[in-house]
Residue frames as qw, qx, qy, qz and C-alpha x, y, z in Angstrom:
[[0.372, -0.615, 0.175, 0.673, 107.30, -91.67, -17.24],
 [0.295, 0.077, 0.636, 0.709, 107.35, -91.97, -21.02],
 [0.032, 0.718, 0.656, 0.229, 103.74, -90.86, -21.15],
 [0.246, -0.856, -0.193, 0.411, 104.46, -87.75, -19.06],
 [0.359, -0.384, 0.400, 0.751, 107.38, -86.82, -21.36],
 [0.215, 0.352, 0.715, 0.564, 105.20, -87.22, -24.42],
 [0.077, -0.849, -0.523, 0.029, 102.52, -84.95, -22.94],
 [0.315, -0.728, 0.030, 0.608, 105.12, -82.30, -22.14],
 [0.304, -0.111, 0.566, 0.758, 106.40, -82.31, -25.72],
 [0.097, 0.584, 0.721, 0.360, 102.86, -82.08, -27.06],
 [0.175, -0.879, -0.351, 0.271, 102.07, -79.10, -24.81],
 [0.327, -0.566, 0.252, 0.714, 105.27, -77.33, -25.81],
 [0.260, 0.145, 0.687, 0.663, 104.55, -77.96, -29.48],
 [0.002, 0.754, 0.638, 0.156, 101.00, -76.64, -29.11],
 [0.263, -0.829, -0.148, 0.471, 102.27, -73.60, -27.27],
 [0.330, -0.336, 0.442, 0.764, 104.88, -72.89, -29.94],
 [0.177, 0.403, 0.731, 0.521, 102.23, -73.29, -32.62],
 [0.100, -0.856, -0.500, 0.087, 99.92, -70.91, -30.82],
 [0.304, -0.709, 0.089, 0.630, 102.70, -68.37, -30.39],
 [0.307, -0.063, 0.611, 0.727, 103.64, -68.69, -34.05],
 [0.088, 0.626, 0.704, 0.322, 100.02, -68.23, -35.07],
 [0.199, -0.873, -0.307, 0.321, 99.68, -65.18, -32.84],
 [0.324, -0.522, 0.306, 0.727, 102.85, -63.63, -34.23],
 [0.259, 0.210, 0.709, 0.621, 101.64, -64.34, -37.76],
 [0.011, -0.793, -0.600, -0.103, 98.29, -62.69, -37.11],
 [0.285, -0.808, -0.087, 0.509, 100.02, -59.70, -35.51],
 [0.329, -0.279, 0.484, 0.761, 102.31, -59.26, -38.49],
 [0.161, 0.459, 0.727, 0.485, 99.37, -59.48, -40.91],
 [0.135, -0.865, -0.463, 0.141, 97.44, -56.94, -38.85],
 [0.320, -0.674, 0.128, 0.653, 100.39, -54.53, -38.77],
 [0.298, -0.003, 0.629, 0.718, 100.88, -54.92, -42.51],
 [0.076, 0.676, 0.693, 0.241, 97.18, -54.17, -43.10],
 [0.178, -0.903, -0.258, 0.293, 97.26, -50.95, -41.11],
 [0.362, -0.488, 0.350, 0.713, 100.48, -49.93, -42.82],
 [0.210, 0.138, 0.712, 0.656, 99.02, -50.50, -46.28],
 [0.069, 0.679, 0.729, -0.057, 95.37, -49.45, -45.68],
 [0.012, -0.771, -0.127, 0.624, 95.91, -45.66, -45.56],
 [0.077, -0.356, 0.577, 0.731, 97.51, -45.72, -48.97],
 [0.086, 0.314, 0.891, 0.318, 94.65, -47.74, -50.35],
 [0.004, 0.758, 0.618, -0.210, 91.85, -45.55, -48.89],
 [0.101, -0.711, 0.021, 0.695, 93.51, -42.17, -49.51],
 [0.266, -0.031, 0.673, 0.689, 93.86, -42.94, -53.17],
 [0.057, -0.478, -0.691, -0.540, 90.13, -42.22, -53.74],
 [0.326, -0.743, -0.583, 0.046, 88.47, -40.84, -50.62],
 [0.382, -0.686, -0.128, 0.606, 90.75, -37.98, -49.54],
 [0.409, 0.442, 0.365, 0.710, 90.33, -35.20, -52.16],
 [0.143, -0.703, -0.302, 0.628, 90.11, -31.41, -51.90],
 [0.417, 0.721, 0.368, 0.413, 89.00, -28.81, -54.44],
 [0.318, -0.600, -0.075, 0.730, 90.71, -25.42, -54.65],
 [0.419, 0.858, 0.296, 0.018, 90.43, -22.31, -56.87],
 [0.501, -0.107, 0.192, 0.837, 92.84, -20.25, -58.90],
 [0.139, 0.886, 0.430, -0.107, 91.57, -16.66, -59.27],
 [0.420, 0.012, 0.173, 0.891, 92.73, -13.58, -61.19],
 [0.099, 0.807, 0.408, -0.416, 91.16, -10.14, -60.89],
 [0.407, 0.369, 0.368, 0.750, 91.02, -7.95, -64.00],
 [0.098, -0.503, -0.324, 0.795, 90.74, -4.27, -63.11],
 [0.365, 0.822, 0.433, -0.055, 88.43, -1.80, -64.80],
 [0.370, -0.228, 0.271, 0.859, 89.97, 0.47, -67.40],
 [0.245, 0.810, 0.520, 0.118, 87.75, 3.28, -68.59],
 [0.315, -0.580, 0.093, 0.746, 89.42, 6.34, -70.04],
 [0.475, 0.824, -0.005, -0.308, 89.59, 8.77, -72.93],
 [0.754, -0.027, 0.424, 0.501, 91.76, 7.47, -75.75],
 [0.297, 0.458, 0.291, 0.786, 91.05, 10.62, -77.72],
 [0.181, -0.523, -0.447, 0.703, 90.79, 13.75, -75.59],
 [0.272, 0.877, 0.393, 0.059, 88.63, 16.66, -76.75],
 [0.522, 0.116, 0.078, 0.841, 90.76, 19.32, -78.42],
 [0.004, -0.492, -0.198, 0.848, 90.43, 23.08, -78.08],
 [0.384, 0.632, 0.650, 0.174, 87.75, 24.52, -80.32],
 [0.066, -0.300, 0.153, 0.939, 88.10, 27.49, -82.61],
 [0.493, 0.593, 0.529, -0.354, 84.67, 28.44, -83.89],
 [0.472, 0.229, 0.576, 0.627, 84.43, 28.57, -87.67],
 [0.129, 0.671, 0.394, 0.615, 83.99, 32.08, -88.97],
 [0.151, -0.082, -0.364, 0.915, 83.75, 35.48, -87.34],
 [0.055, -0.718, -0.692, -0.049, 80.55, 37.22, -86.28],
 [0.086, 0.484, 0.039, 0.870, 79.70, 40.90, -86.61],
 [0.154, -0.249, -0.690, 0.662, 78.77, 42.35, -83.25],
 [0.280, 0.280, 0.124, -0.910, 76.21, 44.70, -84.80],
 [0.613, 0.197, -0.403, -0.651, 74.62, 42.97, -87.79],
 [0.784, -0.209, 0.476, -0.339, 74.96, 39.56, -86.13],
 [0.616, 0.407, -0.643, -0.205, 75.52, 36.05, -87.42],
 [0.889, -0.352, 0.226, -0.184, 76.36, 32.59, -86.14],
 [0.341, 0.595, -0.728, 0.023, 79.33, 30.24, -85.91],
 [0.952, -0.247, 0.006, -0.182, 79.83, 26.60, -84.97],
 [0.136, 0.637, -0.748, 0.125, 82.72, 24.47, -83.73],
 [0.952, -0.138, -0.180, -0.204, 83.29, 20.80, -82.95],
 [0.027, -0.595, 0.784, -0.176, 85.60, 18.53, -81.02],
 [0.853, -0.022, -0.469, -0.227, 85.69, 14.73, -80.92],
 [0.313, -0.531, 0.705, -0.352, 86.43, 12.41, -78.04],
 [0.757, 0.078, -0.617, -0.200, 86.76, 8.64, -77.76],
 [0.564, -0.493, 0.521, -0.409, 86.23, 6.44, -74.70],
 [0.633, 0.177, -0.750, -0.078, 87.55, 2.91, -74.35],
 [0.512, -0.404, 0.498, -0.571, 86.21, 0.75, -71.53],
 [0.393, 0.071, -0.914, -0.079, 86.23, -2.92, -70.50],
 [0.285, 0.047, 0.650, -0.703, 83.47, -2.32, -67.95],
 [0.037, 0.279, 0.921, 0.269, 80.61, -4.68, -68.88],
 [0.022, 0.720, 0.620, -0.312, 78.02, -2.24, -67.50],
 [0.362, 0.727, 0.288, 0.507, 79.33, 0.61, -69.62],
 [0.383, -0.246, -0.197, 0.868, 80.02, 4.22, -68.71],
 [0.150, 0.893, 0.416, 0.080, 78.67, 7.75, -68.97],
 [0.468, 0.145, 0.024, 0.872, 80.23, 11.09, -69.89],
 [0.115, -0.881, -0.409, 0.207, 79.41, 14.48, -68.38],
 [0.415, 0.425, 0.056, 0.803, 80.36, 18.00, -69.37],
 [0.279, -0.845, -0.356, 0.285, 80.50, 21.04, -67.12],
 [0.397, 0.710, 0.052, 0.580, 81.66, 24.60, -67.66],
 [0.434, -0.056, -0.389, 0.811, 83.88, 26.86, -65.62],
 [0.141, -0.817, -0.521, 0.203, 81.96, 29.29, -63.43],
 [0.350, 0.264, 0.117, 0.891, 82.39, 32.72, -65.02],
 [0.047, 0.288, 0.453, -0.842, 79.88, 34.27, -62.63],
 [0.530, 0.423, 0.170, -0.715, 76.24, 34.24, -63.59],
 [0.807, 0.367, 0.458, -0.063, 74.89, 32.74, -66.81],
 [0.409, 0.856, -0.288, -0.132, 78.00, 33.52, -68.83],
 [0.907, -0.166, 0.282, 0.265, 80.22, 30.50, -69.54],
 [0.636, 0.406, 0.211, 0.622, 81.78, 32.53, -72.37],
 [0.246, -0.888, -0.109, 0.372, 83.63, 35.74, -71.43],
 [0.456, 0.869, -0.135, 0.136, 85.70, 38.32, -73.27],
 [0.845, 0.003, -0.189, 0.500, 89.43, 37.61, -73.17],
 [0.337, 0.446, -0.120, 0.821, 90.36, 41.29, -72.92],
 [0.202, -0.370, 0.255, -0.870, 87.88, 42.76, -70.48],
 [0.069, 0.136, 0.921, -0.358, 85.87, 39.78, -69.22],
 [0.405, 0.061, -0.145, -0.901, 82.87, 41.11, -71.11],
 [0.296, 0.204, 0.903, -0.234, 79.59, 39.27, -70.53],
 [0.432, 0.361, -0.141, -0.814, 77.79, 39.99, -73.77],
 [0.577, 0.104, -0.723, -0.365, 77.35, 36.36, -74.87],
 [0.569, -0.317, 0.501, -0.570, 75.05, 34.67, -72.40],
 [0.223, -0.043, 0.974, -0.001, 74.34, 30.99, -71.87],
 [0.253, -0.215, -0.728, -0.599, 71.60, 29.61, -74.08],
 [0.320, -0.021, 0.466, -0.825, 68.19, 30.47, -72.64],
 [0.653, 0.067, -0.373, -0.656, 66.05, 27.91, -74.43],
 [0.103, 0.096, -0.970, 0.198, 66.35, 24.91, -72.12],
 [0.652, -0.319, -0.342, -0.597, 63.08, 23.07, -71.47],
 [0.821, -0.526, 0.046, -0.216, 62.89, 22.12, -67.78],
 [0.469, -0.676, 0.553, 0.129, 66.66, 21.82, -67.69],
 [0.739, 0.104, 0.613, 0.259, 66.82, 19.70, -70.85],
 [0.206, -0.152, 0.495, 0.830, 67.90, 20.58, -74.40],
 [0.492, 0.580, 0.310, -0.571, 65.40, 22.22, -76.71],
 [0.669, 0.378, 0.563, 0.304, 64.60, 21.37, -80.33],
 [0.412, 0.701, 0.155, 0.561, 66.41, 23.74, -82.68],
 [0.397, -0.095, -0.313, 0.857, 67.93, 26.89, -81.26],
 [0.066, -0.838, -0.535, 0.086, 65.42, 29.24, -79.70],
 [0.337, 0.596, 0.059, 0.727, 65.96, 32.84, -80.83],
 [0.430, -0.689, -0.359, 0.459, 66.73, 35.63, -78.39],
 [0.185, 0.970, 0.027, 0.153, 67.44, 39.33, -78.47],
 [0.369, -0.798, 0.470, 0.081, 70.82, 38.58, -76.83],
 [0.481, 0.515, -0.706, -0.070, 73.86, 36.73, -78.13],
 [0.870, -0.313, 0.240, -0.296, 73.79, 33.08, -76.99],
 [0.182, 0.508, -0.842, -0.018, 76.18, 30.16, -76.53],
 [0.887, -0.084, 0.214, -0.401, 74.92, 26.53, -76.68],
 [0.007, -0.437, 0.886, 0.156, 76.23, 23.00, -77.17],
 [0.899, 0.097, -0.016, -0.427, 75.04, 19.60, -78.39],
 [0.384, -0.417, 0.820, 0.078, 76.33, 16.02, -78.61],
 [0.831, 0.368, -0.195, -0.368, 76.34, 13.48, -81.43],
 [0.563, -0.423, 0.709, 0.039, 77.71, 9.92, -81.14],
 [0.241, 0.335, -0.786, -0.461, 78.90, 7.52, -83.83],
 [0.238, -0.267, -0.932, -0.053, 76.50, 4.99, -82.25],
 [0.322, -0.536, -0.235, -0.745, 73.10, 6.59, -81.64],
 [0.739, -0.523, -0.417, -0.080, 72.41, 4.55, -78.52],
 [0.594, -0.063, -0.355, 0.720, 75.52, 6.01, -76.86],
 [0.013, -0.385, -0.007, -0.923, 74.05, 9.51, -76.86],
 [0.052, 0.242, 0.722, -0.647, 72.14, 10.39, -73.72],
 [0.137, 0.624, 0.761, 0.115, 68.38, 10.58, -74.25],
 [0.067, -0.754, -0.207, 0.620, 68.51, 14.32, -73.53],
 [0.024, 0.538, -0.431, -0.724, 70.00, 14.89, -76.98],
 [0.160, 0.198, 0.899, 0.356, 67.67, 12.56, -78.86],
 [0.346, 0.187, 0.030, -0.919, 64.62, 13.99, -80.60],
 [0.565, 0.302, 0.711, -0.289, 61.21, 12.69, -81.60],
 [0.409, 0.238, 0.674, 0.567, 61.69, 13.68, -85.22],
 [0.079, 0.784, 0.491, 0.371, 59.48, 16.75, -85.06],
 [0.027, -0.797, 0.032, -0.603, 59.75, 19.32, -82.29],
 [0.654, -0.698, 0.168, -0.237, 60.98, 17.85, -79.00],
 [0.408, 0.494, -0.721, 0.265, 64.23, 16.64, -77.46],
 [0.292, -0.275, 0.768, -0.500, 64.86, 14.46, -74.41],
 [0.819, 0.131, -0.153, -0.537, 63.06, 11.70, -76.28],
 [0.593, -0.316, 0.736, -0.081, 63.56, 8.17, -74.91],
 [0.651, 0.180, 0.709, 0.202, 64.50, 5.89, -77.78],
 [0.406, 0.857, 0.110, -0.300, 64.44, 8.83, -80.20],
 [0.781, 0.432, 0.108, 0.439, 66.83, 9.71, -83.00],
 [0.395, -0.652, 0.061, 0.644, 69.84, 11.98, -83.03],
 [0.518, 0.736, 0.274, 0.338, 70.30, 14.71, -85.59],
 [0.507, -0.054, -0.071, 0.857, 73.16, 17.14, -85.88],
 [0.027, 0.127, 0.049, 0.990, 72.12, 20.63, -84.88],
 [0.419, -0.509, -0.585, -0.472, 68.71, 19.75, -83.46],
 [0.644, -0.682, -0.347, 0.024, 68.98, 19.50, -79.67],
 [0.342, 0.559, -0.293, 0.697, 70.85, 22.35, -77.97],
 [0.650, -0.581, -0.440, 0.215, 71.69, 22.76, -74.30],
 [0.091, -0.936, 0.156, -0.301, 72.71, 25.65, -72.09],
 [0.503, 0.344, -0.632, 0.478, 76.15, 25.40, -70.43],
 [0.678, -0.679, -0.116, -0.258, 76.11, 24.60, -66.71],
 [0.026, -0.690, 0.646, -0.324, 78.62, 24.59, -63.89],
 [0.685, -0.197, 0.650, -0.263, 77.25, 21.20, -62.79],
 [0.141, -0.204, 0.882, 0.400, 77.93, 18.11, -64.86],
 [0.716, 0.338, 0.132, -0.597, 75.38, 17.25, -67.54],
 [0.647, -0.071, 0.743, 0.155, 75.29, 13.80, -69.12],
 [0.417, 0.592, -0.343, -0.598, 75.99, 13.71, -72.85],
 [0.547, 0.249, -0.772, -0.207, 76.80, 10.00, -73.30],
 [0.655, -0.269, 0.529, -0.468, 75.15, 7.06, -71.53],
 [0.608, 0.318, -0.685, -0.243, 76.40, 3.64, -72.69],
 [0.782, -0.363, 0.329, -0.385, 75.38, 0.36, -71.03],
 [0.981, 0.115, 0.038, 0.150, 77.95, -1.96, -72.63],
 [0.599, -0.492, 0.301, 0.556, 81.73, -2.13, -72.81],
 [0.527, 0.843, -0.069, -0.084, 83.60, -0.35, -75.58],
 [0.810, -0.350, 0.302, 0.362, 86.78, -2.39, -75.86],
 [0.605, 0.286, 0.347, 0.657, 87.75, -0.89, -79.21],
 [0.134, -0.241, -0.081, 0.958, 86.60, 2.64, -78.33],
 [0.163, 0.731, 0.654, 0.107, 83.45, 4.67, -78.99],
 [0.282, 0.021, 0.095, 0.954, 83.60, 8.16, -80.50],
 [0.042, 0.826, 0.549, -0.122, 81.30, 11.14, -79.96],
 [0.335, 0.339, 0.138, 0.868, 81.37, 14.75, -81.12],
 [0.124, -0.675, -0.450, 0.571, 80.53, 17.88, -79.18],
 [0.268, 0.587, 0.391, 0.656, 79.02, 20.73, -81.18],
 [0.215, -0.538, -0.332, 0.745, 79.12, 24.35, -80.03],
 [0.227, 0.632, 0.490, 0.556, 77.25, 27.29, -81.43],
 [0.147, -0.437, -0.251, 0.851, 77.29, 31.03, -80.90],
 [0.179, 0.652, 0.601, 0.426, 74.40, 33.06, -82.32],
 [0.139, -0.361, -0.189, 0.903, 74.35, 36.86, -82.33],
 [0.300, 0.734, 0.607, 0.055, 71.10, 38.43, -83.54],
 [0.289, 0.507, 0.168, 0.794, 71.12, 41.68, -85.47],
 [0.235, -0.646, 0.070, -0.723, 71.12, 44.53, -82.98],
 [0.682, -0.262, -0.649, 0.214, 71.87, 42.21, -80.05],
 [0.279, -0.736, 0.176, -0.591, 71.28, 43.63, -76.61],
 [0.172, -0.858, 0.216, 0.434, 73.83, 43.97, -75.15],
 [0.672, 0.704, -0.225, -0.037, 76.08, 44.45, -78.16],
 [0.903, -0.222, 0.080, 0.360, 79.15, 42.18, -78.03],
 [0.066, -0.902, 0.312, 0.291, 82.36, 44.19, -78.00],
 [0.742, 0.580, -0.335, -0.005, 85.06, 43.44, -80.57],
 [0.200, -0.604, 0.752, -0.175, 87.28, 40.81, -78.92],
 [0.539, 0.070, -0.829, -0.134, 87.66, 37.04, -78.61],
 [0.676, -0.401, 0.241, -0.569, 85.36, 35.29, -76.17],
 [0.394, 0.270, -0.875, 0.080, 86.35, 32.04, -74.44],
 [0.807, -0.377, 0.093, -0.444, 84.53, 29.34, -72.46],
 [0.112, 0.431, -0.883, 0.147, 86.28, 26.54, -70.54],
 [0.872, -0.139, -0.106, -0.457, 84.65, 23.12, -70.29],
 [0.219, -0.416, 0.870, -0.148, 85.55, 19.88, -68.52],
 [0.809, 0.079, -0.415, -0.409, 84.64, 16.45, -69.90],
 [0.317, -0.404, 0.790, -0.334, 84.55, 13.55, -67.40],
 [0.684, 0.037, -0.646, -0.336, 83.92, 9.81, -67.83],
 [0.477, -0.332, 0.627, -0.519, 82.44, 7.57, -65.11],
 [0.187, 0.007, -0.969, -0.159, 81.76, 3.82, -64.97],
 [0.606, -0.353, -0.331, -0.631, 78.17, 2.69, -64.62]]
């Protein structure tokens, strides 16, 4: 009887020990799973993201071309010449640069300049263009003529059309610019006068030159009045 009692106590003790061990293992396991995510996420769970800001293009005239009053008067019979200038400045943060075009109001036919009083068409558009490009010096004519040119503070800004080869030709790639050398006929379609391939954050200045030449005994003879041409200057990003 005593032996049976002793066996029962031993079995109960073993059972309690097994249960205690099981509970201990379960608690350790639960603690591990509770702690493990914090341990692993500290290094393995990362994500990159970006912060972006768009800067818009700003290309505009900071100095607009002013109205031009030609210097000096010209006799309609004995002839003469007069010139006028206007400056303009473009500022741009466009890394590829910009270009500037000029066009003239359509006054019907090849006459950008017309008489203010009667619309007279005695001063015609310059007739010396070479295949649509400026010509070197101003080609003479028996008629009164109106022409323009462009000169930039930085030579490379000026479109190749107004660069010359140093002797007798304009539209010279990589050429030089000289005041009063390359002259162009006005056109109702835009013609490029500046072609810049870099930004101009502090501004880049150019000058437009205009010239009216009346030969002695011009045919037709310009009547005594003021003549006016209207031009538009436009800037575009590259």
